[in-house]
BAFILO-376680 format. One line per field, with one value per residue (C-alpha): residue number from 1; residue in three letters; chain; x, y, z. Coordinates in Angstrom, 2 decimals. Layout:
BEGIN
num: [NUM | ...];
residu: [ALA | ...];
chaine: [A | ...];
c1: [X | ...];
c2: [Y | ...];
c3: [Z | ...];
***
This chain:
BEGIN
num: [1 | 2 | 3 | 4 | 5 | 6 | 7 | 8 | 9 | 10 | 11 | 12 | 13 | 14 | 15 | 16 | 17 | 18 | 19 | 20 | 21 | 22 | 23 | 24 | 25 | 26 | 27 | 28 | 29 | 30 | 31 | 32 | 33 | 34 | 35 | 36 | 37 | 38 | 39 | 40 | 41 | 42 | 43 | 44 | 45 | 46 | 47 | 48 | 49 | 50 | 51 | 52 | 53 | 54 | 55 | 56 | 57 | 58 | 59 | 60 | 61 | 62 | 63 | 64 | 65 | 66 | 67 | 68 | 69 | 70 | 71 | 72 | 73 | 74 | 75 | 76 | 77 | 78 | 79 | 80 | 81 | 82 | 83 | 84 | 85 | 86 | 87 | 88 | 89 | 90 | 91 | 92 | 93 | 94 | 95 | 96 | 97 | 98 | 99 | 100 | 101 | 102 | 103 | 104 | 105 | 106 | 107 | 108 | 109 | 110 | 111 | 112 | 113 | 114 | 115 | 116 | 117 | 118 | 119 | 120 | 121 | 122 | 123 | 124 | 125 | 126 | 127 | 128 | 129 | 130 | 131 | 132 | 133 | 134 | 135 | 136 | 137 | 138 | 139 | 140 | 141 | 142 | 143 | 144 | 145 | 146 | 147 | 148 | 149 | 150 | 151 | 152 | 153 | 154 | 155 | 156 | 157 | 158 | 159 | 160 | 161 | 162 | 163 | 164 | 165 | 166 | 167 | 168 | 169 | 170 | 171 | 172 | 173 | 174 | 175 | 176 | 177 | 178 | 179 | 180 | 181 | 182 | 183 | 184 | 185 | 186 | 187 | 188 | 189 | 190 | 191 | 192 | 193 | 194 | 195 | 196 | 197 | 198 | 199 | 200 | 201 | 202 | 203 | 204 | 205 | 206 | 207 | 208 | 209 | 210 | 211 | 212 | 213 | 214 | 215 | 216 | 217 | 218 | 219 | 220 | 221 | 222 | 223 | 224 | 225 | 226 | 227 | 228 | 229 | 230 | 231 | 232 | 233 | 234 | 235 | 236 | 237 | 238 | 239 | 240 | 241 | 242 | 243 | 244 | 245 | 246 | 247 | 248 | 249 | 250 | 251 | 252 | 253 | 254];
residu: [MET | LYS | VAL | VAL | LEU | VAL | GLY | SER | GLY | ASN | VAL | ALA | THR | HIS | VAL | GLY | LEU | ALA | LEU | LYS | THR | ALA | GLY | ILE | SER | VAL | THR | GLN | VAL | TRP | SER | LYS | GLN | TYR | GLU | HIS | ALA | LYS | VAL | LEU | ALA | ALA | GLN | VAL | SER | ALA | ASN | ALA | ILE | ALA | ASP | LEU | SER | GLU | LEU | ASP | GLN | THR | ALA | ASP | PHE | CYS | ILE | ILE | ALA | ILE | LYS | ASP | ASP | ALA | ILE | SER | GLY | ILE | VAL | GLN | GLU | LEU | ILE | GLY | PHE | LYS | GLY | ILE | VAL | LEU | HIS | THR | SER | GLY | ALA | VAL | SER | LEU | ALA | VAL | PHE | GLU | GLY | LEU | LEU | GLU | ASP | PHE | GLY | VAL | LEU | TYR | PRO | LEU | GLN | THR | PHE | SER | LYS | THR | ARG | GLU | VAL | ASP | PHE | SER | THR | ILE | PRO | ILE | CYS | ILE | GLU | ALA | ASN | HIS | GLN | SER | THR | LEU | GLU | GLN | ILE | ASN | ARG | LEU | ALA | ILE | LYS | LEU | SER | LYS | GLN | VAL | VAL | ALA | VAL | SER | SER | ASP | ARG | ARG | LYS | ILE | LEU | HIS | LEU | ALA | ALA | VAL | PHE | ALA | CYS | ASN | PHE | THR | ASN | HIS | LEU | TYR | ALA | LEU | SER | SER | ASP | LEU | LEU | LYS | ASN | HIS | ASP | LEU | GLU | PHE | ASP | LEU | ILE | ARG | PRO | LEU | ILE | LEU | GLU | THR | ALA | ALA | LYS | VAL | GLN | HIS | ALA | SER | PRO | SER | ASP | VAL | GLN | THR | GLY | PRO | ALA | ILE | ARG | ASN | ASP | GLU | GLN | THR | ILE | LYS | LYS | HIS | GLU | GLU | LEU | LEU | LEU | LYS | GLN | PRO | GLN | LEU | LEU | ASN | ILE | TYR | GLN | ILE | LEU | SER | GLU | SER | ILE | LYS | LYS | THR | LYS | LYS];
chaine: [A | A | A | A | A | A | A | A | A | A | A | A | A | A | A | A | A | A | A | A | A | A | A | A | A | A | A | A | A | A | A | A | A | A | A | A | A | A | A | A | A | A | A | A | A | A | A | A | A | A | A | A | A | A | A | A | A | A | A | A | A | A | A | A | A | A | A | A | A | A | A | A | A | A | A | A | A | A | A | A | A | A | A | A | A | A | A | A | A | A | A | A | A | A | A | A | A | A | A | A | A | A | A | A | A | A | A | A | A | A | A | A | A | A | A | A | A | A | A | A | A | A | A | A | A | A | A | A | A | A | A | A | A | A | A | A | A | A | A | A | A | A | A | A | A | A | A | A | A | A | A | A | A | A | A | A | A | A | A | A | A | A | A | A | A | A | A | A | A | A | A | A | A | A | A | A | A | A | A | A | A | A | A | A | A | A | A | A | A | A | A | A | A | A | A | A | A | A | A | A | A | A | A | A | A | A | A | A | A | A | A | A | A | A | A | A | A | A | A | A | A | A | A | A | A | A | A | A | A | A | A | A | A | A | A | A | A | A | A | A | A | A | A | A | A | A | A | A | A | A | A | A | A | A];
c1: [137.37 | 133.72 | 130.59 | 126.85 | 124.57 | 121.16 | 119.22 | 118.95 | 118.16 | 120.29 | 122.80 | 123.06 | 123.63 | 126.46 | 128.08 | 127.89 | 129.45 | 132.18 | 132.97 | 133.22 | 135.46 | 137.72 | 138.06 | 136.01 | 133.76 | 130.05 | 128.77 | 125.06 | 122.38 | 119.11 | 116.19 | 112.58 | 111.87 | 113.64 | 113.51 | 115.41 | 117.98 | 118.53 | 119.18 | 121.84 | 123.33 | 123.87 | 125.64 | 128.08 | 128.49 | 126.75 | 123.95 | 120.49 | 118.83 | 115.16 | 115.55 | 118.08 | 118.28 | 120.38 | 122.99 | 126.61 | 128.07 | 131.61 | 131.27 | 133.40 | 130.78 | 127.05 | 126.20 | 122.63 | 121.68 | 117.93 | 115.57 | 116.22 | 112.89 | 113.53 | 117.03 | 116.06 | 113.79 | 116.52 | 119.04 | 116.75 | 117.01 | 120.82 | 121.35 | 124.01 | 125.85 | 129.54 | 130.98 | 130.67 | 127.25 | 127.21 | 124.50 | 124.94 | 122.57 | 123.49 | 120.67 | 120.49 | 122.58 | 125.06 | 122.79 | 120.42 | 122.78 | 123.49 | 122.58 | 121.90 | 125.24 | 128.86 | 130.64 | 128.92 | 129.40 | 128.56 | 129.79 | 128.09 | 128.94 | 128.13 | 126.68 | 123.39 | 122.86 | 120.69 | 120.89 | 120.97 | 123.93 | 127.52 | 129.66 | 133.35 | 133.04 | 136.72 | 135.96 | 133.05 | 133.70 | 132.94 | 132.12 | 132.80 | 131.99 | 132.14 | 131.47 | 135.12 | 138.45 | 139.46 | 136.17 | 136.73 | 140.13 | 138.59 | 135.91 | 138.62 | 140.49 | 137.31 | 136.49 | 139.93 | 139.54 | 136.44 | 137.35 | 140.31 | 138.54 | 137.60 | 136.92 | 135.75 | 132.59 | 130.40 | 126.64 | 125.88 | 128.22 | 127.05 | 123.45 | 124.60 | 126.36 | 123.20 | 121.08 | 123.51 | 123.37 | 119.56 | 119.83 | 122.62 | 121.24 | 117.64 | 116.22 | 118.30 | 117.08 | 113.49 | 114.07 | 115.31 | 112.02 | 109.98 | 112.03 | 111.44 | 107.68 | 107.61 | 109.41 | 107.26 | 104.08 | 105.28 | 106.55 | 110.22 | 112.87 | 114.78 | 117.85 | 118.08 | 119.13 | 121.32 | 124.50 | 123.45 | 123.12 | 126.55 | 128.22 | 126.60 | 127.84 | 131.31 | 131.70 | 131.24 | 133.96 | 136.52 | 134.68 | 132.39 | 128.74 | 127.96 | 130.77 | 129.35 | 125.67 | 123.98 | 120.41 | 117.88 | 117.67 | 121.39 | 121.28 | 118.14 | 116.56 | 113.03 | 111.50 | 112.55 | 111.46 | 108.03 | 107.68 | 108.60 | 106.08 | 103.35 | 104.10 | 103.57 | 100.31 | 98.34 | 100.86 | 100.86 | 103.12 | 105.84 | 105.32 | 105.85 | 109.06 | 110.30 | 109.66 | 111.20 | 114.38 | 114.66 | 114.41 | 116.98 | 119.41 | 118.89 | 119.70 | 122.98 | 124.19 | 127.49];
c2: [5.89 | 5.42 | 5.50 | 5.66 | 4.23 | 5.71 | 3.14 | -0.63 | -1.31 | -2.63 | 0.23 | 0.57 | -3.16 | -3.30 | -0.09 | -1.42 | -4.75 | -2.98 | -0.78 | -3.82 | -5.62 | -2.55 | -2.61 | 0.54 | 0.52 | 0.91 | 1.94 | 2.37 | 1.60 | 3.51 | 2.65 | 3.72 | 0.04 | -0.73 | -4.48 | -3.96 | -1.83 | -4.68 | -7.14 | -4.96 | -3.97 | -7.65 | -8.13 | -5.27 | -5.66 | -2.38 | -1.20 | -0.59 | 2.67 | 3.56 | 7.33 | 9.64 | 11.59 | 8.64 | 9.27 | 8.63 | 12.14 | 10.75 | 9.18 | 10.61 | 10.05 | 9.62 | 7.93 | 8.34 | 5.44 | 5.73 | 6.54 | 9.92 | 11.49 | 10.93 | 12.42 | 16.07 | 15.11 | 13.04 | 15.86 | 18.08 | 15.54 | 15.49 | 19.19 | 19.47 | 16.28 | 16.97 | 14.65 | 14.63 | 13.73 | 11.96 | 10.71 | 7.91 | 9.12 | 9.60 | 12.06 | 14.26 | 17.45 | 18.42 | 21.43 | 19.28 | 19.89 | 23.60 | 25.94 | 23.00 | 21.30 | 22.38 | 19.42 | 17.32 | 15.48 | 12.59 | 8.99 | 7.53 | 3.91 | 3.49 | -0.02 | -1.89 | -3.64 | -6.48 | -7.80 | -11.39 | -10.95 | -10.40 | -7.83 | -7.02 | -3.47 | -2.79 | -2.79 | -0.35 | 3.26 | 5.65 | 9.26 | 11.76 | 15.42 | 17.82 | 21.40 | 22.04 | 20.75 | 19.58 | 17.66 | 16.12 | 14.90 | 13.19 | 11.57 | 10.40 | 8.73 | 6.82 | 5.96 | 4.57 | 2.04 | 0.75 | 0.93 | 1.02 | 3.60 | 6.87 | 10.02 | 13.51 | 14.33 | 17.43 | 17.19 | 18.16 | 15.53 | 12.91 | 13.41 | 12.61 | 9.49 | 8.42 | 9.03 | 6.99 | 4.24 | 4.14 | 3.56 | 0.99 | -0.91 | -0.22 | 0.04 | -2.90 | -5.05 | -4.07 | -5.23 | -8.54 | -8.79 | -8.07 | -10.64 | -13.18 | -12.59 | -12.89 | -16.23 | -17.52 | -16.69 | -18.98 | -21.81 | -20.95 | -20.75 | -17.56 | -19.78 | -20.03 | -16.38 | -16.07 | -16.84 | -14.09 | -11.61 | -12.56 | -12.19 | -8.80 | -7.56 | -9.01 | -7.17 | -3.71 | -4.35 | -3.87 | -2.02 | 0.92 | -0.22 | 1.42 | -0.54 | -3.93 | -3.24 | -6.13 | -7.04 | -6.26 | -2.51 | -1.83 | -3.96 | -2.20 | -5.63 | -4.34 | -7.74 | -9.10 | -5.91 | -6.18 | -9.81 | -8.84 | -6.02 | -8.39 | -10.70 | -7.77 | -6.43 | -7.75 | -6.18 | -2.47 | -1.45 | -3.88 | -2.88 | 0.76 | -0.04 | -2.19 | 0.56 | 3.34 | 1.35 | 0.15 | 3.73 | 4.88 | 2.14 | 3.11 | 6.75 | 5.82 | 3.74 | 5.09];
c3: [53.67 | 54.72 | 52.57 | 53.21 | 50.51 | 49.78 | 47.77 | 47.53 | 43.87 | 41.02 | 40.92 | 44.71 | 45.05 | 42.54 | 43.79 | 47.35 | 46.40 | 44.43 | 47.43 | 49.66 | 47.15 | 47.04 | 50.82 | 51.33 | 54.39 | 53.73 | 57.15 | 56.41 | 53.84 | 53.65 | 51.40 | 51.13 | 51.79 | 55.05 | 54.43 | 51.18 | 53.01 | 55.46 | 52.62 | 50.98 | 54.35 | 55.13 | 51.79 | 52.38 | 56.16 | 56.92 | 59.19 | 57.72 | 58.75 | 58.51 | 58.68 | 57.03 | 60.28 | 61.49 | 58.79 | 59.79 | 59.86 | 59.99 | 56.52 | 53.73 | 51.05 | 50.76 | 47.45 | 46.18 | 43.91 | 43.39 | 40.51 | 38.90 | 39.84 | 43.56 | 43.75 | 44.34 | 47.24 | 48.90 | 48.50 | 50.57 | 53.40 | 53.25 | 53.97 | 56.65 | 55.73 | 56.28 | 53.63 | 49.84 | 48.43 | 45.07 | 42.78 | 40.23 | 37.51 | 33.88 | 33.21 | 36.35 | 36.30 | 38.97 | 39.51 | 41.59 | 44.53 | 44.08 | 46.92 | 49.24 | 49.91 | 50.13 | 48.52 | 45.89 | 42.65 | 40.38 | 40.23 | 37.15 | 36.28 | 32.59 | 32.64 | 32.85 | 36.17 | 37.44 | 40.99 | 39.75 | 37.41 | 38.55 | 36.77 | 36.86 | 38.18 | 37.48 | 33.71 | 33.92 | 32.83 | 35.68 | 34.80 | 37.57 | 38.11 | 41.07 | 42.10 | 43.05 | 41.73 | 45.21 | 45.51 | 42.07 | 43.20 | 46.23 | 44.08 | 41.68 | 44.54 | 45.36 | 41.74 | 40.85 | 43.63 | 41.84 | 38.16 | 35.79 | 33.62 | 35.32 | 33.29 | 34.22 | 32.25 | 32.51 | 33.08 | 29.48 | 28.02 | 30.52 | 29.33 | 25.78 | 27.05 | 28.84 | 25.73 | 23.62 | 26.23 | 25.99 | 22.23 | 22.57 | 25.57 | 26.55 | 23.05 | 21.84 | 24.71 | 23.92 | 20.35 | 21.77 | 23.68 | 20.55 | 18.65 | 21.41 | 21.33 | 17.54 | 17.70 | 20.56 | 18.64 | 15.87 | 18.09 | 17.57 | 20.30 | 21.14 | 21.63 | 17.84 | 17.54 | 20.64 | 18.59 | 16.16 | 19.01 | 20.38 | 16.98 | 16.38 | 19.76 | 19.13 | 15.82 | 17.29 | 19.88 | 17.10 | 14.30 | 13.70 | 13.91 | 10.56 | 8.91 | 9.96 | 9.29 | 7.48 | 6.50 | 3.78 | 4.42 | 3.95 | 0.77 | -0.49 | -0.79 | -1.37 | -2.12 | 1.29 | 3.04 | 1.41 | 2.54 | 6.10 | 6.09 | 4.88 | 7.81 | 10.19 | 8.76 | 11.75 | 14.16 | 13.23 | 16.12 | 15.01 | 11.39 | 12.30 | 14.19 | 11.30 | 8.75 | 10.86 | 11.54 | 7.94 | 6.65 | 9.20 | 8.06 | 4.39 | 5.16 | 6.85 | 3.90 | 2.60];
***
Protein backbone atom coordinates (compact mmCIF):
# COMPACT_ATOMS: atom_id res chain seq x y z
CA MET A 1 0.00 0.00 0.00
CA LYS A 2 1.44 3.37 -1.09
CA VAL A 3 0.27 6.87 -0.19
CA VAL A 4 1.00 10.38 -1.44
CA LEU A 5 0.45 13.24 1.02
CA VAL A 6 -0.74 16.66 -0.10
CA GLY A 7 -0.03 19.09 2.72
CA SER A 8 2.58 19.57 5.42
CA GLY A 9 0.68 21.14 8.33
CA ASN A 10 -0.52 19.72 11.63
CA VAL A 11 -2.94 17.14 10.21
CA ALA A 12 -0.65 16.09 7.35
CA THR A 13 2.23 15.64 9.77
CA HIS A 14 0.32 13.40 12.15
CA VAL A 15 -1.34 11.41 9.37
CA GLY A 16 2.06 10.92 7.73
CA LEU A 17 3.67 9.75 10.96
CA ALA A 18 0.75 7.41 11.64
CA LEU A 19 1.09 5.91 8.17
CA LYS A 20 4.79 5.34 8.72
CA THR A 21 4.16 3.76 12.13
CA ALA A 22 1.61 1.44 10.52
CA GLY A 23 4.17 0.32 7.96
CA ILE A 24 2.44 2.06 5.07
CA SER A 25 4.78 3.63 2.51
CA VAL A 26 4.46 7.38 2.03
CA THR A 27 6.16 7.87 -1.32
CA GLN A 28 5.75 11.62 -1.78
CA VAL A 29 4.86 14.81 0.07
CA TRP A 30 3.69 17.95 -1.70
CA SER A 31 3.11 21.31 -0.06
CA LYS A 32 2.54 24.85 -1.26
CA GLN A 33 5.74 25.58 0.66
CA TYR A 34 8.32 23.21 -0.79
CA GLU A 35 10.64 23.64 2.20
CA HIS A 36 7.85 22.44 4.48
CA ALA A 37 7.27 19.45 2.20
CA LYS A 38 10.94 18.53 2.52
CA VAL A 39 10.74 18.61 6.34
CA LEU A 40 7.75 16.25 6.48
CA ALA A 41 9.15 14.04 3.70
CA ALA A 42 12.30 13.53 5.76
CA GLN A 43 10.19 12.52 8.77
CA VAL A 44 8.25 9.87 6.85
CA SER A 45 11.04 8.70 4.53
CA ALA A 46 9.37 10.09 1.42
CA ASN A 47 10.35 12.30 -1.50
CA ALA A 48 9.28 15.95 -1.51
CA ILE A 49 7.79 17.21 -4.77
CA ALA A 50 7.38 20.80 -5.88
CA ASP A 51 4.71 20.21 -8.51
CA LEU A 52 1.63 17.97 -8.47
CA SER A 53 2.40 17.01 -12.06
CA GLU A 54 5.14 14.84 -10.51
CA LEU A 55 2.57 12.82 -8.56
CA ASP A 56 3.32 9.11 -8.16
CA GLN A 57 0.66 7.50 -10.35
CA THR A 58 1.36 4.08 -8.84
CA ALA A 59 0.20 5.21 -5.37
CA ASP A 60 -2.97 3.63 -4.00
CA PHE A 61 -4.09 6.78 -2.21
CA CYS A 62 -3.57 10.51 -2.39
CA ILE A 63 -4.49 12.11 0.95
CA ILE A 64 -5.26 15.83 0.91
CA ALA A 65 -4.58 17.38 4.32
CA ILE A 66 -4.74 21.13 3.80
CA LYS A 67 -7.03 23.99 4.85
CA ASP A 68 -10.65 23.53 3.79
CA ASP A 69 -10.79 26.52 1.44
CA ALA A 70 -7.93 25.15 -0.68
CA ILE A 71 -9.27 21.62 -1.20
CA SER A 72 -11.41 22.27 -4.29
CA GLY A 73 -8.51 23.93 -6.09
CA ILE A 74 -6.17 21.02 -5.35
CA VAL A 75 -8.77 18.50 -6.53
CA GLN A 76 -8.73 20.21 -9.93
CA GLU A 77 -5.00 19.48 -10.14
CA LEU A 78 -5.48 15.80 -9.31
CA ILE A 79 -7.74 14.96 -12.25
CA GLY A 80 -6.42 11.79 -13.84
CA PHE A 81 -4.91 10.33 -10.67
CA LYS A 82 -5.45 6.58 -10.86
CA GLY A 83 -5.71 5.84 -7.14
CA ILE A 84 -8.23 6.93 -4.50
CA VAL A 85 -8.16 10.60 -3.52
CA LEU A 86 -9.14 11.42 0.06
CA HIS A 87 -9.49 14.61 2.03
CA THR A 88 -9.23 14.84 5.82
CA SER A 89 -11.70 17.66 6.48
CA GLY A 90 -14.61 17.49 8.88
CA ALA A 91 -16.54 20.26 7.15
CA VAL A 92 -16.00 19.68 3.40
CA SER A 93 -18.58 17.50 1.64
CA LEU A 94 -17.74 14.48 -0.46
CA ALA A 95 -19.32 16.44 -3.31
CA VAL A 96 -16.09 18.43 -3.75
CA PHE A 97 -14.80 15.49 -5.81
CA GLU A 98 -17.88 14.71 -7.89
CA GLY A 99 -17.56 14.89 -11.67
CA LEU A 100 -13.77 15.22 -11.42
CA LEU A 101 -12.44 11.90 -10.11
CA GLU A 102 -13.47 8.26 -10.34
CA ASP A 103 -12.60 7.00 -6.86
CA PHE A 104 -12.67 9.33 -3.88
CA GLY A 105 -13.58 9.61 -0.25
CA VAL A 106 -12.93 11.04 3.19
CA LEU A 107 -10.54 10.04 5.97
CA TYR A 108 -11.38 12.41 8.84
CA PRO A 109 -9.43 11.94 12.09
CA LEU A 110 -11.53 13.52 14.83
CA GLN A 111 -8.79 15.09 16.93
CA THR A 112 -6.93 18.35 17.46
CA PHE A 113 -3.35 18.26 16.21
CA SER A 114 -0.19 20.25 16.86
CA LYS A 115 3.15 19.38 15.30
CA THR A 116 4.92 19.73 18.64
CA ARG A 117 2.69 17.30 20.54
CA GLU A 118 2.67 13.53 20.01
CA VAL A 119 -0.64 11.68 19.90
CA ASP A 120 -1.57 8.03 19.96
CA PHE A 121 -3.22 7.88 16.55
CA SER A 122 -4.59 4.41 17.25
CA THR A 123 -7.06 5.93 19.77
CA ILE A 124 -8.37 8.61 17.42
CA PRO A 125 -11.81 8.03 15.84
CA ILE A 126 -11.54 8.07 12.05
CA CYS A 127 -14.67 8.88 10.05
CA ILE A 128 -14.69 7.52 6.51
CA GLU A 129 -16.89 8.03 3.47
CA ALA A 130 -16.65 7.16 -0.23
CA ASN A 131 -18.48 7.43 -3.53
CA HIS A 132 -18.70 3.63 -3.97
CA GLN A 133 -19.01 0.71 -1.55
CA SER A 134 -15.92 -0.94 -3.02
CA THR A 135 -13.96 2.30 -2.51
CA LEU A 136 -15.24 2.55 1.07
CA GLU A 137 -13.95 -0.96 1.73
CA GLN A 138 -10.49 0.00 0.48
CA ILE A 139 -10.47 3.14 2.62
CA ASN A 140 -11.54 1.05 5.61
CA ARG A 141 -8.59 -1.29 5.07
CA LEU A 142 -6.30 1.73 5.22
CA ALA A 143 -8.04 3.33 8.21
CA ILE A 144 -8.01 0.22 10.42
CA LYS A 145 -4.25 0.14 10.12
CA LEU A 146 -4.17 3.61 11.70
CA SER A 147 -6.90 3.47 14.33
CA LYS A 148 -8.89 1.06 16.49
CA GLN A 149 -12.05 3.12 15.93
CA VAL A 150 -13.17 3.53 12.33
CA VAL A 151 -16.77 4.47 11.47
CA ALA A 152 -18.55 5.25 8.21
CA VAL A 153 -20.14 8.71 8.46
CA SER A 154 -21.98 10.65 5.76
CA SER A 155 -21.01 14.21 4.83
CA ASP A 156 -24.07 15.67 6.57
CA ARG A 157 -23.40 13.80 9.82
CA ARG A 158 -19.68 14.55 9.63
CA LYS A 159 -20.46 18.29 9.47
CA ILE A 160 -22.40 17.95 12.74
CA LEU A 161 -19.47 16.10 14.30
CA HIS A 162 -17.13 18.87 13.19
CA LEU A 163 -19.45 21.56 14.58
CA ALA A 164 -19.66 19.73 17.91
CA ALA A 165 -15.87 19.45 17.93
CA VAL A 166 -15.55 23.22 17.47
CA PHE A 167 -17.71 23.77 20.57
CA ALA A 168 -15.91 21.10 22.60
CA CYS A 169 -12.35 21.91 21.53
CA ASN A 170 -11.79 25.19 19.70
CA PHE A 171 -14.20 27.30 21.74
CA THR A 172 -13.11 25.65 24.98
CA ASN A 173 -9.46 26.35 24.21
CA HIS A 174 -10.33 29.98 23.44
CA LEU A 175 -11.96 30.21 26.86
CA TYR A 176 -8.72 28.86 28.35
CA ALA A 177 -6.90 31.68 26.57
CA LEU A 178 -9.32 34.29 27.91
CA SER A 179 -8.96 32.81 31.38
CA SER A 180 -5.17 32.94 31.07
CA ASP A 181 -5.26 36.60 30.03
CA LEU A 182 -7.60 37.46 32.90
CA LEU A 183 -5.25 35.83 35.40
CA LYS A 184 -2.14 37.40 33.88
CA ASN A 185 -3.70 40.86 34.08
CA HIS A 186 -4.04 40.37 37.82
CA ASP A 187 -0.62 38.81 38.42
CA LEU A 188 -1.99 35.29 38.87
CA GLU A 189 -0.58 32.13 37.30
CA PHE A 190 -2.54 29.94 34.87
CA ASP A 191 -0.92 26.94 36.61
CA LEU A 192 -3.34 27.51 39.50
CA ILE A 193 -6.30 26.37 37.40
CA ARG A 194 -4.67 23.58 35.40
CA PRO A 195 -5.84 20.93 37.96
CA LEU A 196 -9.38 22.33 37.60
CA ILE A 197 -9.21 21.94 33.82
CA LEU A 198 -7.96 18.36 34.14
CA GLU A 199 -10.72 17.41 36.59
CA THR A 200 -13.41 18.96 34.39
CA ALA A 201 -12.16 16.98 31.39
CA ALA A 202 -11.91 13.79 33.46
CA LYS A 203 -15.54 14.01 34.61
CA VAL A 204 -17.00 13.99 31.12
CA GLN A 205 -15.09 10.83 30.23
CA HIS A 206 -17.60 8.88 32.33
CA ALA A 207 -20.63 11.17 32.70
CA SER A 208 -22.93 13.40 30.69
CA PRO A 209 -21.57 16.97 30.66
CA SER A 210 -24.94 18.35 31.75
CA ASP A 211 -24.94 16.04 34.78
CA VAL A 212 -21.61 17.37 36.10
CA GLN A 213 -22.17 21.07 35.42
CA THR A 214 -21.10 23.24 38.37
CA GLY A 215 -20.72 26.97 39.02
CA PRO A 216 -22.86 29.97 39.95
CA ALA A 217 -25.13 29.86 36.89
CA ILE A 218 -26.34 26.29 37.44
CA ARG A 219 -26.94 27.16 41.12
CA ASN A 220 -28.73 30.41 40.23
CA ASP A 221 -26.26 32.18 42.51
CA GLU A 222 -27.21 35.69 41.38
CA GLN A 223 -25.08 37.50 43.96
CA THR A 224 -21.90 35.83 42.67
CA ILE A 225 -22.91 36.38 39.06
CA LYS A 226 -23.45 40.09 39.76
CA LYS A 227 -20.01 40.36 41.39
CA HIS A 228 -18.40 38.68 38.38
CA GLU A 229 -20.19 41.01 36.00
CA GLU A 230 -18.98 44.04 37.97
CA LEU A 231 -15.40 42.81 37.62
CA LEU A 232 -15.86 42.69 33.85
CA LEU A 233 -17.45 46.11 33.33
CA LYS A 234 -14.25 47.48 31.77
CA GLN A 235 -14.03 44.45 29.45
CA PRO A 236 -17.37 44.46 27.57
CA GLN A 237 -16.39 41.60 25.25
CA LEU A 238 -15.67 39.29 28.19
CA LEU A 239 -18.79 40.51 29.97
CA ASN A 240 -20.88 39.63 26.93
CA ILE A 241 -19.37 36.13 26.73
CA TYR A 242 -19.90 35.63 30.47
CA GLN A 243 -23.55 36.65 30.27
CA ILE A 244 -24.32 34.57 27.16
CA LEU A 245 -22.75 31.41 28.63
CA SER A 246 -24.35 31.95 32.04
CA GLU A 247 -27.80 32.29 30.46
CA SER A 248 -27.18 29.19 28.34
CA ILE A 249 -26.24 27.19 31.46
CA LYS A 250 -29.36 28.41 33.29
CA LYS A 251 -31.58 27.29 30.40
CA THR A 252 -30.11 23.77 30.45
CA LYS A 253 -30.73 23.30 34.18
CA LYS A 254 -32.95 20.29 34.78
